[in-house]
N, CA and C atoms as a LAMMPS dump frame, in Angstrom:
ITEM: TIMESTEP
0
ITEM: NUMBER OF ATOMS
678
ITEM: BOX BOUNDS ff ff ff
-5.0000000000000000e+02 5.0000000000000000e+02
-5.0000000000000000e+02 5.0000000000000000e+02
-5.0000000000000000e+02 5.0000000000000000e+02
ITEM: ATOMS id mol type element x y z
1 1 1 N 464.717 413.18 -42.717
2 1 2 C 465.323 413.89 -41.545
3 1 3 C 464.763 415.043 -41.206
4 2 1 N 464.864 415.101 -39.682
5 2 2 C 464.085 416.348 -39.141
6 2 3 C 465.3 417.399 -39.344
7 3 1 N 464.44 418.541 -39.543
8 3 2 C 464.843 419.828 -39.683
9 3 3 C 466.14 420.693 -38.04
10 4 1 N 466.793 420.942 -38.24
11 4 2 C 467.544 421.673 -37.512
12 4 3 C 466.952 423.257 -37.501
13 5 1 N 466.47 423.237 -36.557
14 5 2 C 465.839 425.034 -36.993
15 5 3 C 466.917 425.886 -35.856
16 6 1 N 467.734 425.401 -34.797
17 6 2 C 468.513 425.876 -34.578
18 6 3 C 469.815 425.563 -34.125
19 7 1 N 471.005 426.368 -34.676
20 7 2 C 472.57 424.955 -34.02
21 7 3 C 473.094 426.119 -34.012
22 8 1 N 473.947 425.784 -32.886
23 8 2 C 475.105 426.703 -32.245
24 8 3 C 476.308 426.219 -32.043
25 9 1 N 477.338 426.863 -32.858
26 9 2 C 478.682 425.553 -32.496
27 9 3 C 479.339 426.999 -31.797
28 10 1 N 480.494 426.431 -30.53
29 10 2 C 481.442 427.273 -29.739
30 10 3 C 481.25 428.506 -29.314
31 11 1 N 479.974 428.709 -29.313
32 11 2 C 479.963 430.127 -29.018
33 11 3 C 480.78 430.561 -27.686
34 12 1 N 481.139 431.858 -27.624
35 12 2 C 481.788 432.638 -26.903
36 12 3 C 481.45 434.291 -26.691
37 13 1 N 481.006 434.589 -25.419
38 13 2 C 480.863 436.325 -25.387
39 13 3 C 481.272 436.578 -23.809
40 14 1 N 482.663 437.291 -24.693
41 14 2 C 483.157 439.061 -23.922
42 14 3 C 483.191 440.153 -23.847
43 15 1 N 483.075 440.777 -22.795
44 15 2 C 482.909 442.438 -22.909
45 15 3 C 484.304 443.137 -22.45
46 16 1 N 484.437 444.187 -22.862
47 16 2 C 486.113 444.942 -22.317
48 16 3 C 485.036 445.639 -21.093
49 17 1 N 486.408 445.086 -20.343
50 17 2 C 485.755 446.13 -18.988
51 17 3 C 486.683 447.332 -18.876
52 18 1 N 487.209 447.907 -17.613
53 18 2 C 488.161 449.055 -17.033
54 18 3 C 489.616 448.101 -16.931
55 19 1 N 489.337 446.317 -16.32
56 19 2 C 490.493 445.909 -15.549
57 19 3 C 490.327 444.683 -16.765
58 20 1 N 489.951 444.52 -18.252
59 20 2 C 490.445 443.598 -19.078
60 20 3 C 489.378 443.399 -19.502
61 21 1 N 489.356 441.671 -19.728
62 21 2 C 488.457 441.539 -21.108
63 21 3 C 487.485 440.622 -19.583
64 22 1 N 486.503 440.645 -20.073
65 22 2 C 485.081 439.461 -18.99
66 22 3 C 484.307 438.547 -19.932
67 23 1 N 484.636 437.44 -19.378
68 23 2 C 484.236 436.024 -20.624
69 23 3 C 483.105 435.714 -19.655
70 24 1 N 481.95 436.053 -20.655
71 24 2 C 480.405 435.891 -19.66
72 24 3 C 480.195 434.103 -20.056
73 25 1 N 480.601 433.95 -21.45
74 25 2 C 480.196 432.588 -22.135
75 25 3 C 480.932 432.032 -22.869
76 26 1 N 481.178 430.98 -22.633
77 26 2 C 482.632 429.802 -23.181
78 26 3 C 482.48 429.098 -24.064
79 27 1 N 482.558 428.804 -25.233
80 27 2 C 482.357 427.232 -25.61
81 27 3 C 481 426.353 -25.463
82 28 1 N 480.3 427.253 -25.649
83 28 2 C 478.842 426.4 -25.879
84 28 3 C 478.567 426.417 -26.65
85 29 1 N 477.663 425.177 -26.96
86 29 2 C 477.077 424.817 -28.451
87 29 3 C 476.163 423.489 -28.135
88 30 1 N 475.199 423.608 -28.88
89 30 2 C 473.779 422.697 -29.001
90 30 3 C 473.201 422.973 -30.036
91 31 1 N 472.282 422.371 -30.31
92 31 2 C 470.964 422.313 -31.612
93 31 3 C 469.71 422.091 -31.446
94 32 1 N 468.693 422.195 -32.37
95 32 2 C 467.504 422.25 -31.719
96 32 3 C 466.886 422.039 -33.131
97 33 1 N 465.883 420.762 -33.311
98 33 2 C 465.423 420.408 -34.137
99 33 3 C 463.94 420.745 -33.795
100 34 1 N 463.572 421.461 -35.399
101 34 2 C 462.159 421.602 -35.626
102 34 3 C 461.081 420.924 -34.884
103 35 1 N 460.251 421.601 -33.759
104 35 2 C 459.392 421.21 -32.769
105 35 3 C 459.647 420.81 -31.868
106 36 1 N 460.99 420.776 -31.808
107 36 2 C 461.394 420.039 -30.439
108 36 3 C 461.32 421.353 -29.296
109 37 1 N 461.938 420.765 -27.903
110 37 2 C 462.111 422.524 -27.156
111 37 3 C 463.55 422.059 -26.15
112 38 1 N 463.837 423.325 -25.557
113 38 2 C 464.793 423.351 -24.955
114 38 3 C 464.907 423.799 -23.685
115 39 1 N 465.507 423.349 -22.42
116 39 2 C 465.587 424.406 -21.195
117 39 3 C 467.077 424.63 -20.893
118 40 1 N 467.338 425.787 -21.095
119 40 2 C 468.807 426.381 -20.691
120 40 3 C 468.581 426.884 -19.183
121 41 1 N 469.073 426.34 -18.073
122 41 2 C 468.902 426.177 -17.32
123 41 3 C 470.513 426.672 -16.63
124 42 1 N 470.097 427.519 -15.41
125 42 2 C 471.464 427.398 -14.561
126 42 3 C 471.086 428.995 -13.635
127 43 1 N 471.962 429.432 -12.875
128 43 2 C 472.029 430.394 -11.753
129 43 3 C 471.63 431.45 -12.051
130 44 1 N 471.755 432.792 -11.377
131 44 2 C 471.642 433.841 -11.723
132 44 3 C 473.386 434.327 -12.594
133 45 1 N 473.703 434.805 -13.426
134 45 2 C 475.277 435.066 -13.825
135 45 3 C 475.676 433.733 -14.511
136 46 1 N 474.954 432.652 -14.808
137 46 2 C 475.058 431.544 -15.796
138 46 3 C 475.623 431.991 -16.905
139 47 1 N 474.857 432.842 -17.851
140 47 2 C 475.166 433.306 -18.91
141 47 3 C 474.072 432.335 -19.681
142 48 1 N 473.13 432.141 -19.1
143 48 2 C 471.486 431.474 -19.896
144 48 3 C 471.009 432.779 -20.62
145 49 1 N 470.679 433.657 -20.125
146 49 2 C 470.241 434.947 -20.853
147 49 3 C 470.966 435.532 -22.183
148 50 1 N 472.302 435.645 -21.811
149 50 2 C 472.897 435.694 -22.738
150 50 3 C 473.084 434.691 -24.112
151 51 1 N 473.244 433.792 -24.15
152 51 2 C 472.746 432.728 -24.93
153 51 3 C 471.562 432.956 -25.453
154 52 1 N 470.723 433.131 -25.117
155 52 2 C 469.434 433.836 -25.537
156 52 3 C 469.731 435.071 -26.355
157 53 1 N 469.585 436.061 -25.834
158 53 2 C 470.011 437.124 -26.55
159 53 3 C 470.731 436.591 -28.078
160 54 1 N 472.177 436.123 -28.131
161 54 2 C 472.425 436.125 -29.01
162 54 3 C 472.181 435.002 -29.969
163 55 1 N 471.696 433.926 -29.936
164 55 2 C 470.603 433.074 -30.24
165 55 3 C 469.762 434.216 -31.554
166 56 1 N 468.81 435.048 -30.243
167 56 2 C 467.569 435.52 -31.387
168 56 3 C 468.562 436.857 -31.962
169 57 1 N 469.821 437.008 -32.113
170 57 2 C 470.565 437.716 -32.611
171 57 3 C 470.494 439.453 -32.455
172 58 1 N 470.092 439.517 -31.258
173 58 2 C 469.959 440.691 -30.064
174 58 3 C 471.023 441.222 -30.067
175 59 1 N 472.405 440.252 -30.472
176 59 2 C 473.777 440.531 -29.249
177 59 3 C 474.719 439.838 -30.385
178 60 1 N 475.774 440.442 -30.318
179 60 2 C 476.725 439.509 -31.64
180 60 3 C 477.365 438.73 -31.024
181 61 1 N 478.148 437.267 -31.549
182 61 2 C 478.855 436.595 -29.84
183 61 3 C 480.299 437.364 -30.45
184 62 1 N 481.783 436.939 -29.309
185 62 2 C 482.962 437.108 -29.819
186 62 3 C 483.523 436.011 -30.397
187 63 1 N 482.879 435.217 -30.239
188 63 2 C 483.526 434.185 -31.025
189 63 3 C 481.947 432.896 -31.263
190 64 1 N 482.767 432.082 -31.905
191 64 2 C 481.397 431.043 -32.898
192 64 3 C 480.432 431.275 -33.532
193 65 1 N 479.357 430.326 -34.48
194 65 2 C 478.56 430.688 -34.814
195 65 3 C 476.927 430.107 -34.419
196 66 1 N 475.641 431.055 -35.132
197 66 2 C 474.682 430.361 -35.071
198 66 3 C 474.096 430.401 -36.334
199 67 1 N 473.071 429.362 -36.42
200 67 2 C 472.332 429.521 -37.53
201 67 3 C 470.952 429.124 -37.331
202 68 1 N 470.233 429.619 -37.573
203 68 2 C 468.619 430.044 -37.108
204 68 3 C 467.984 429.993 -38.375
205 69 1 N 467.263 428.852 -38.145
206 69 2 C 466.327 428.534 -39.977
207 69 3 C 466.859 428.57 -41.247
208 70 1 N 468.121 427.998 -40.916
209 70 2 C 469.202 427.74 -41.808
210 70 3 C 469.716 429.227 -42.34
211 71 1 N 469.934 430.136 -41.962
212 71 2 C 470.712 431.501 -41.76
213 71 3 C 471.697 431.545 -40.96
214 72 1 N 472.451 432.123 -41.134
215 72 2 C 473.619 432.404 -40.393
216 72 3 C 473.755 434.032 -40.047
217 73 1 N 473.882 434.054 -38.829
218 73 2 C 473.414 435.585 -38.227
219 73 3 C 474.446 436.114 -38.511
220 74 1 N 475.693 435.693 -38.28
221 74 2 C 477.005 436.231 -38.712
222 74 3 C 476.861 437.192 -40.014
223 75 1 N 475.88 436.283 -41.636
224 75 2 C 475.82 437.387 -42.289
225 75 3 C 474.806 438.238 -42.406
226 76 1 N 474.193 438.58 -41.978
227 76 2 C 472.716 439.227 -41.593
228 76 3 C 473.246 440.974 -41.123
229 77 1 N 472.718 441.753 -41.645
230 77 2 C 473.234 443.172 -41.258
231 77 3 C 472.154 443.274 -40.338
232 78 1 N 471.158 444.215 -39.62
233 78 2 C 470.936 444.647 -38.278
234 78 3 C 469.404 444.114 -38.882
235 79 1 N 469.422 444.918 -40.236
236 79 2 C 467.993 444.599 -40.972
237 79 3 C 467.395 443.603 -41.511
238 80 1 N 468.453 442.822 -41.652
239 80 2 C 468.291 441.47 -41.984
240 80 3 C 468.026 440.245 -40.682
241 81 1 N 468.439 441.271 -39.85
242 81 2 C 468.322 440.219 -38.544
243 81 3 C 466.712 440.374 -37.58
244 82 1 N 466.091 441.648 -37.889
245 82 2 C 465.239 442.317 -37.452
246 82 3 C 463.955 441.613 -38.615
247 83 1 N 464.183 441.107 -39.753
248 83 2 C 463.197 440.417 -40.568
249 83 3 C 463.282 439.359 -40.538
250 84 1 N 464.809 438.728 -39.963
251 84 2 C 464.376 437.461 -39.277
252 84 3 C 463.709 436.99 -38.399
253 85 1 N 463.775 438.091 -37.274
254 85 2 C 463.022 437.884 -36.259
255 85 3 C 461.487 437.886 -36.538
256 86 1 N 461.287 438.943 -36.86
257 86 2 C 459.559 439.163 -37.205
258 86 3 C 459.338 438.138 -38.125
259 87 1 N 459.875 437.37 -39.087
260 87 2 C 459.313 435.938 -40.086
261 87 3 C 459.286 435.128 -39.238
262 88 1 N 460.394 434.553 -38.119
263 88 2 C 460.602 433.416 -37.881
264 88 3 C 460.543 433.045 -36.603
265 89 1 N 460.709 434.182 -35.696
266 89 2 C 460.579 434.237 -33.947
267 89 3 C 459.196 435.08 -33.244
268 90 1 N 458.93 434.219 -32.451
269 90 2 C 458.203 434.621 -30.946
270 90 3 C 459.298 434.626 -29.949
271 91 1 N 459.017 436.556 -29.351
272 91 2 C 459.665 436.271 -27.778
273 91 3 C 458.478 436.24 -26.894
274 92 1 N 458.854 435.726 -25.081
275 92 2 C 458.202 435.796 -24.105
276 92 3 C 459.413 436.198 -23.001
277 93 1 N 459.216 437.463 -22.097
278 93 2 C 460.501 438.415 -21.697
279 93 3 C 459.67 437.991 -20.384
280 94 1 N 460.473 438.073 -19.459
281 94 2 C 460.04 438.48 -17.839
282 94 3 C 459.369 439.466 -17.211
283 95 1 N 459.593 440.329 -18.015
284 95 2 C 459.245 441.436 -18.097
285 95 3 C 457.849 442.04 -18.976
286 96 1 N 457.436 441.295 -19.656
287 96 2 C 456.329 441.299 -20.199
288 96 3 C 456.722 442.054 -21.7
289 97 1 N 457.202 443.291 -21.519
290 97 2 C 457.077 444.028 -22.535
291 97 3 C 456.428 444.296 -23.909
292 98 1 N 455.264 445.171 -22.612
293 98 2 C 454.427 445.253 -23.491
294 98 3 C 453.885 446.906 -23.482
295 99 1 N 454.003 447.257 -24.745
296 99 2 C 453.666 448.361 -25.003
297 99 3 C 452.199 449.467 -24.111
298 100 1 N 452.693 450.443 -23.237
299 100 2 C 452.374 450.707 -22.482
300 100 3 C 451.11 451.961 -22.859
301 101 1 N 451.205 451.947 -24.361
302 101 2 C 450.11 452.972 -24.624
303 101 3 C 449.093 452.4 -25.424
304 102 1 N 449.044 450.99 -25.585
305 102 2 C 448.31 450.197 -26.87
306 102 3 C 447.817 449.453 -25.711
307 103 1 N 446.348 449.154 -26.122
308 103 2 C 445.823 447.836 -25.764
309 103 3 C 446.083 446.67 -26.127
310 104 1 N 445.824 445.928 -25.15
311 104 2 C 445.924 444.333 -24.98
312 104 3 C 445.981 443.512 -26.614
313 105 1 N 444.758 443.773 -27.464
314 105 2 C 444.637 443.744 -28.255
315 105 3 C 445.728 444.547 -29.607
316 106 1 N 445.712 445.676 -29.828
317 106 2 C 446.964 446.303 -30.573
318 106 3 C 448.502 445.921 -30.055
319 107 1 N 448.904 445.661 -28.968
320 107 2 C 449.893 445.269 -28.329
321 107 3 C 450.014 443.432 -29.08
322 108 1 N 448.879 442.835 -29.322
323 108 2 C 449.14 441.394 -30.137
324 108 3 C 449.217 441.517 -31.819
325 109 1 N 448.769 442.516 -32.031
326 109 2 C 448.964 443.609 -33.884
327 109 3 C 449.968 443.475 -34.07
328 110 1 N 450.833 443.735 -32.922
329 110 2 C 452.432 444.78 -33.578
330 110 3 C 453.143 444.023 -34.648
331 111 1 N 453.009 442.604 -34.142
332 111 2 C 454.136 441.725 -34.92
333 111 3 C 453.619 441.677 -36.548
334 112 1 N 452.304 441.262 -36.448
335 112 2 C 451.702 441.663 -38.018
336 112 3 C 451.356 443.156 -38.659
337 113 1 N 451.197 443.98 -37.92
338 113 2 C 451.369 445.068 -38.729
339 113 3 C 452.377 446.118 -39.435
340 114 1 N 454.01 445.665 -38.618
341 114 2 C 454.899 445.463 -38.808
342 114 3 C 455.257 445.075 -40.414
343 115 1 N 454.435 443.974 -40.102
344 115 2 C 455.054 442.874 -41.939
345 115 3 C 453.673 443.463 -43.075
346 116 1 N 453.055 444.102 -42.79
347 116 2 C 452.084 444.564 -43.256
348 116 3 C 450.75 443.842 -43.592
349 117 1 N 450.737 442.95 -42.733
350 117 2 C 449.486 441.928 -42.733
351 117 3 C 448.286 442.778 -41.933
352 118 1 N 446.768 442.035 -41.981
353 118 2 C 446.122 442.202 -41.664
354 118 3 C 445.802 440.974 -40.479
355 119 1 N 445.737 442 -38.677
356 119 2 C 446.316 441.296 -37.398
357 119 3 C 445.006 441.175 -36.698
358 120 1 N 443.935 442.127 -36.655
359 120 2 C 442.78 442.156 -36.054
360 120 3 C 442.016 441.029 -35.66
361 121 1 N 442.123 440.203 -36.551
362 121 2 C 441.239 438.696 -36.417
363 121 3 C 442.192 437.359 -35.973
364 122 1 N 443.207 437.491 -36.103
365 122 2 C 444.551 436.405 -35.849
366 122 3 C 444.824 437.375 -34.584
367 123 1 N 444.987 438.028 -33.953
368 123 2 C 445.022 439.035 -32.892
369 123 3 C 443.906 438.544 -31.766
370 124 1 N 442.6 438.868 -32.257
371 124 2 C 441.622 438.224 -31.44
372 124 3 C 441.602 437.024 -31.173
373 125 1 N 441.518 436.335 -31.724
374 125 2 C 441.749 434.525 -31.815
375 125 3 C 442.523 434.121 -30.643
376 126 1 N 443.684 434.805 -30.56
377 126 2 C 444.734 434.281 -30.046
378 126 3 C 444.4 434.656 -28.049
379 127 1 N 443.683 436.056 -28.441
380 127 2 C 443.309 436.69 -26.991
381 127 3 C 442.251 435.571 -26.642
382 128 1 N 441.122 435.014 -27.586
383 128 2 C 440.641 434.267 -27.02
384 128 3 C 440.795 432.944 -26.266
385 129 1 N 442.248 432.724 -27.202
386 129 2 C 442.694 431.114 -26.606
387 129 3 C 443.389 431.383 -25.387
388 130 1 N 444.309 432.292 -25.18
389 130 2 C 444.819 432.709 -23.759
390 130 3 C 443.735 433.315 -22.783
391 131 1 N 442.212 433.263 -22.996
392 131 2 C 441.314 433.107 -22.14
393 131 3 C 441.284 434.873 -21.89
394 132 1 N 441.787 435.939 -22.92
395 132 2 C 441.454 437.482 -22.519
396 132 3 C 440.486 437.879 -23.412
397 133 1 N 439.311 437.336 -24.115
398 133 2 C 438.219 437.816 -24.985
399 133 3 C 438.119 439.07 -23.983
400 134 1 N 437.87 439.282 -23.094
401 134 2 C 437.283 440.339 -22.677
402 134 3 C 437.776 441.23 -22.221
403 135 1 N 439.277 441.708 -22.163
404 135 2 C 440.213 442.436 -21.778
405 135 3 C 440.831 442.639 -22.885
406 136 1 N 440.302 442.649 -23.928
407 136 2 C 441.51 443.245 -25.333
408 136 3 C 441.899 444.979 -25.44
409 137 1 N 440.29 445.515 -24.621
410 137 2 C 440.607 446.734 -25.278
411 137 3 C 441.355 447.349 -23.706
412 138 1 N 441.886 446.542 -23.053
413 138 2 C 441.916 447.412 -21.49
414 138 3 C 443.891 448.083 -21.886
415 139 1 N 444.5 448.163 -21.015
416 139 2 C 445.849 448.633 -21.429
417 139 3 C 446.381 448.121 -20.531
418 140 1 N 448.074 447.929 -20.32
419 140 2 C 448.777 446.583 -19.392
420 140 3 C 448.528 447.362 -18.151
421 141 1 N 448.731 448.699 -18.026
422 141 2 C 448.217 449.073 -16.348
423 141 3 C 447.077 448.931 -15.644
424 142 1 N 446.039 448.359 -16.528
425 142 2 C 444.582 447.903 -15.777
426 142 3 C 444.416 446.559 -15.699
427 143 1 N 446.377 445.189 -16.301
428 143 2 C 446.544 444.126 -16.147
429 143 3 C 446.614 443.59 -15.22
430 144 1 N 446.02 442.101 -14.611
431 144 2 C 447.767 441.967 -13.463
432 144 3 C 448.837 441.459 -14.555
433 145 1 N 449.621 441.232 -13.885
434 145 2 C 451.132 440.266 -14.086
435 145 3 C 450.765 439.363 -14.877
436 146 1 N 449.761 438.307 -14.601
437 146 2 C 449.514 437.486 -14.968
438 146 3 C 448.571 437.309 -16.108
439 147 1 N 447.541 438.365 -16.565
440 147 2 C 446.713 438.691 -17.65
441 147 3 C 447.996 439.064 -18.536
442 148 1 N 448.924 440.07 -18.069
443 148 2 C 450.099 440.955 -19.193
444 148 3 C 450.8 440.048 -19.921
445 149 1 N 451.335 438.651 -19.108
446 149 2 C 452.179 438.099 -19.661
447 149 3 C 450.871 436.792 -20.442
448 150 1 N 449.888 436.408 -20.122
449 150 2 C 449.397 436.062 -21.402
450 150 3 C 448.864 436.911 -22.538
451 151 1 N 448.803 437.967 -22.655
452 151 2 C 448.796 438.765 -23.107
453 151 3 C 450.452 438.925 -24.414
454 152 1 N 451.523 438.954 -23.466
455 152 2 C 452.739 438.403 -24.31
456 152 3 C 452.878 436.987 -25.254
457 153 1 N 451.945 436.031 -24.382
458 153 2 C 451.949 434.235 -25.186
459 153 3 C 451.408 435.111 -26.299
460 154 1 N 450.398 435.372 -26.509
461 154 2 C 449.774 435.61 -27.358
462 154 3 C 450.435 436.709 -28.346
463 155 1 N 450.689 437.819 -27.924
464 155 2 C 452.05 438.52 -29.337
465 155 3 C 452.897 437.633 -29.747
466 156 1 N 453.228 436.645 -28.903
467 156 2 C 454.696 436.033 -29.448
468 156 3 C 454.219 434.852 -30.417
469 157 1 N 453.181 434.258 -30.59
470 157 2 C 452.728 433.732 -31.759
471 157 3 C 451.632 434.281 -32.612
472 158 1 N 451.409 435.322 -32.636
473 158 2 C 450.595 435.946 -33.887
474 158 3 C 450.756 435.362 -35.115
475 159 1 N 452.476 435.792 -34.87
476 159 2 C 453.018 435.922 -36.308
477 159 3 C 453.421 433.98 -36.775
478 160 1 N 452.85 433.219 -35.98
479 160 2 C 453.138 432.006 -36.283
480 160 3 C 454.323 431.935 -36.574
481 161 1 N 455.293 431.894 -35.069
482 161 2 C 456.57 431.369 -35.237
483 161 3 C 457.017 430.104 -35.6
484 162 1 N 458.695 429.702 -35.932
485 162 2 C 459.072 428.286 -36.368
486 162 3 C 459.578 428.45 -34.688
487 163 1 N 460.072 429.584 -33.965
488 163 2 C 461.016 428.82 -32.454
489 163 3 C 460.414 430.352 -32.16
490 164 1 N 460.593 430.105 -30.37
491 164 2 C 459.67 430.628 -29.374
492 164 3 C 461.258 430.891 -28.556
493 165 1 N 461.288 431.899 -28.028
494 165 2 C 462.11 432.204 -27.634
495 165 3 C 461.732 432.835 -26.138
496 166 1 N 461.91 431.708 -24.65
497 166 2 C 460.685 432.47 -23.411
498 166 3 C 462.019 432.577 -21.884
499 167 1 N 462.428 433.732 -21.774
500 167 2 C 463.175 433.871 -21.027
501 167 3 C 462.766 434.615 -19.188
502 168 1 N 462.676 433.289 -18.361
503 168 2 C 462.123 433.331 -17.223
504 168 3 C 460.815 433.747 -17.275
505 169 1 N 459.823 432.965 -18.144
506 169 2 C 458.55 433.578 -18.584
507 169 3 C 457.507 433.876 -17.182
508 170 1 N 458.149 432.931 -16.386
509 170 2 C 457.89 433.065 -15.293
510 170 3 C 457.704 433.747 -13.802
511 171 1 N 459.191 433.939 -14.004
512 171 2 C 459.572 434.499 -12.671
513 171 3 C 458.901 435.584 -12.076
514 172 1 N 458.457 436.552 -12.705
515 172 2 C 457.374 437.962 -11.752
516 172 3 C 456.52 437.274 -11.411
517 173 1 N 455.527 436.53 -11.717
518 173 2 C 454.429 435.953 -11.386
519 173 3 C 454.648 435.148 -10.071
520 174 1 N 453.344 434.822 -8.794
521 174 2 C 453.39 434.226 -8.011
522 174 3 C 452.899 432.639 -8.412
523 175 1 N 453.281 432.006 -7.306
524 175 2 C 452.955 430.321 -7.551
525 175 3 C 451.628 430.108 -7.95
526 176 1 N 450.558 430.556 -8.217
527 176 2 C 449.188 430.232 -8.777
528 176 3 C 449.472 430.614 -10.164
529 177 1 N 449.509 431.997 -10.084
530 177 2 C 449.526 432.545 -11.691
531 177 3 C 450.363 431.871 -12.456
532 178 1 N 451.833 431.711 -11.916
533 178 2 C 452.964 431.151 -12.478
534 178 3 C 452.435 430.053 -13.369
535 179 1 N 451.985 428.837 -12.4
536 179 2 C 451.272 427.278 -13.204
537 179 3 C 450.015 428.014 -14.048
538 180 1 N 449.622 428.782 -13.986
539 180 2 C 448.665 428.505 -14.97
540 180 3 C 449.093 429.387 -16.589
541 181 1 N 450.701 430.267 -15.906
542 181 2 C 450.933 430.368 -16.922
543 181 3 C 451.61 429.994 -17.768
544 182 1 N 452.577 429.029 -17.16
545 182 2 C 453.05 427.747 -17.791
546 182 3 C 452.095 426.829 -18.063
547 183 1 N 451.058 426.473 -17.728
548 183 2 C 450.706 425.585 -18.551
549 183 3 C 449.703 426.057 -19.809
550 184 1 N 449.477 427.374 -20.203
551 184 2 C 449.235 428.482 -21.135
552 184 3 C 450.353 427.856 -22.3
553 185 1 N 451.643 428.142 -21.809
554 185 2 C 453.132 428.568 -22.335
555 185 3 C 453.212 427.28 -23.476
556 186 1 N 452.801 426.046 -22.324
557 186 2 C 453.15 424.99 -22.95
558 186 3 C 452.278 424.322 -23.959
559 187 1 N 450.96 424.757 -23.887
560 187 2 C 449.728 424.378 -24.79
561 187 3 C 449.595 424.846 -26.078
562 188 1 N 449.919 425.918 -26.227
563 188 2 C 450.245 426.941 -26.948
564 188 3 C 451.15 426.027 -28.375
565 189 1 N 452.672 426.513 -27.112
566 189 2 C 453.736 425.74 -28.004
567 189 3 C 452.94 424.178 -28.846
568 190 1 N 453.141 423.854 -27.971
569 190 2 C 452.359 422.434 -28.493
570 190 3 C 451.211 422.299 -30.027
571 191 1 N 450.499 423.16 -29.368
572 191 2 C 449.467 423.114 -30.442
573 191 3 C 450.076 424.064 -32.035
574 192 1 N 450.872 425.103 -31.993
575 192 2 C 451.491 425.707 -32.984
576 192 3 C 452.661 424.433 -33.668
577 193 1 N 452.985 423.777 -32.81
578 193 2 C 454.421 422.824 -33.349
579 193 3 C 455.756 423.803 -33.487
580 194 1 N 455.806 424.828 -32.784
581 194 2 C 457.249 425.495 -32.9
582 194 3 C 458.066 425.087 -31.773
583 195 1 N 459.687 425.46 -32.75
584 195 2 C 460.342 425.57 -31.163
585 195 3 C 460.473 426.097 -30.324
586 196 1 N 461.451 425.451 -29.232
587 196 2 C 460.943 425.975 -28.243
588 196 3 C 462.77 426.099 -27.087
589 197 1 N 463.193 427.175 -27.213
590 197 2 C 463.987 427.742 -26.049
591 197 3 C 463.679 428.326 -24.895
592 198 1 N 464.069 428.023 -24.217
593 198 2 C 463.271 428.119 -22.362
594 198 3 C 464.269 428.566 -21.225
595 199 1 N 464.92 429.655 -21.52
596 199 2 C 465.621 429.983 -20.236
597 199 3 C 465.059 429.689 -18.921
598 200 1 N 465.932 429.451 -17.833
599 200 2 C 464.87 429.584 -16.831
600 200 3 C 466.116 429.041 -15.203
601 201 1 N 465.837 429.382 -14.495
602 201 2 C 466.532 428.526 -13.405
603 201 3 C 465.516 427.973 -12.44
604 202 1 N 464.417 427.725 -12.711
605 202 2 C 463.192 426.554 -12.526
606 202 3 C 463.87 425.078 -12.83
607 203 1 N 463.765 424.475 -11.953
608 203 2 C 464.228 422.972 -12.45
609 203 3 C 463.144 422.272 -12.553
610 204 1 N 461.945 423.038 -12.165
611 204 2 C 460.308 422.424 -12.111
612 204 3 C 460.208 422.706 -13.862
613 205 1 N 459.974 423.706 -14.009
614 205 2 C 460.12 424.625 -15.392
615 205 3 C 460.648 423.605 -16.318
616 206 1 N 461.904 423.564 -16.221
617 206 2 C 462.996 423.215 -17.284
618 206 3 C 462.447 421.335 -17.567
619 207 1 N 461.811 421.292 -16.455
620 207 2 C 461.517 419.443 -16.79
621 207 3 C 460.635 419.12 -17.715
622 208 1 N 459.576 420.042 -17.841
623 208 2 C 458.652 420.562 -19.014
624 208 3 C 459.038 419.965 -20.287
625 209 1 N 460.721 420.457 -20.441
626 209 2 C 461.015 420.644 -22.206
627 209 3 C 461.321 419.309 -22.662
628 210 1 N 461.907 419.307 -23.6
629 210 2 C 461.998 417.736 -23.856
630 210 3 C 463.658 417.151 -23.832
631 211 1 N 464.942 418.483 -23.222
632 211 2 C 466.166 418.183 -23.236
633 211 3 C 466.34 419.685 -22.34
634 212 1 N 467.531 419.389 -21.536
635 212 2 C 467.741 420.174 -20.44
636 212 3 C 469.55 420.786 -20.855
637 213 1 N 469.82 421.972 -20.947
638 213 2 C 471.232 422.35 -20.841
639 213 3 C 471.552 423.301 -20.133
640 214 1 N 472.251 422.114 -19.026
641 214 2 C 472.784 423.362 -17.78
642 214 3 C 474.308 424.019 -18.158
643 215 1 N 474.132 425.271 -17.29
644 215 2 C 475.273 426.593 -17.336
645 215 3 C 475.74 426.895 -16.031
646 216 1 N 477.044 426.804 -15.937
647 216 2 C 477.358 427.872 -15.102
648 216 3 C 478.695 428.152 -15.33
649 217 1 N 479.113 429.794 -14.508
650 217 2 C 479.713 430.332 -14.582
651 217 3 C 480.528 430.621 -16.289
652 218 1 N 479.169 430.471 -17.267
653 218 2 C 479.285 430.975 -18.99
654 218 3 C 479.586 429.445 -19.842
655 219 1 N 479.939 427.98 -18.932
656 219 2 C 479.604 426.869 -19.431
657 219 3 C 478.923 426.222 -19.416
658 220 1 N 479.255 425.1 -20.29
659 220 2 C 478.247 423.844 -20.398
660 220 3 C 478.629 423.281 -19.454
661 221 1 N 477.708 422.81 -18.544
662 221 2 C 478.133 421.299 -17.52
663 221 3 C 477.544 420.521 -17.995
664 222 1 N 476.086 420.571 -18.165
665 222 2 C 475.568 418.821 -18.459
666 222 3 C 474.627 419.102 -19.813
667 223 1 N 474.372 418.236 -19.978
668 223 2 C 472.88 418.474 -21.056
669 223 3 C 472.262 416.646 -21.119
670 224 1 N 471.307 416.61 -21.418
671 224 2 C 470.018 415.459 -21.462
672 224 3 C 468.988 416.073 -21.364
673 225 1 N 468.149 414.585 -21.232
674 225 2 C 466.95 414.701 -21.402
675 225 3 C 466.039 414.874 -19.79
676 226 1 N 465.33 415.464 -19.292
677 226 2 C 464.731 415.559 -17.954
678 226 3 C 464.094 414.198 -17.57
């Protein structure tokens, strides 16, 4: 039987505001098997990034449950969640999230260094894989947007994650650059055998995944294969 890497049950999230409780996510459920991919698709404000943040343990739900790699996130303190992310998860963000004072190589090395592991050989290998072997000593400000995102993809896979979260990974790139990054992301994802949760408003990008979960106004409105 295929292992379930992510199980989300009746997930809801609300925030207290001056005018009362604001619900941004209501009763969302889905599962993801190991090695599979799912796109969470919807317009701005639909709650898709909220789902990703909750599933990654970056925020806590108001109600519902999340199990990641067999671990109930509600049972973990912040240190436990941080260890789980560093051991099991990789991230690719729309805004790259590279550390400006570190070179490309040093940025990729960070997740392994946090685990006390020898990082440079693995980081160098991944920068070669994303076509940036000759830019490893450059700082983020010296790289184009597409190059920064390729560094971010290398960093996301450096710890050999079982699950990758990608939040609008091509959202800040022009069409041609986005196409290159898109192919690279899916190629490395397939080669690594990791599971993928992709948040996007781009229908064409979502079609590359195995399943699509559609959200509108914080609610699941449809789910199926592309």
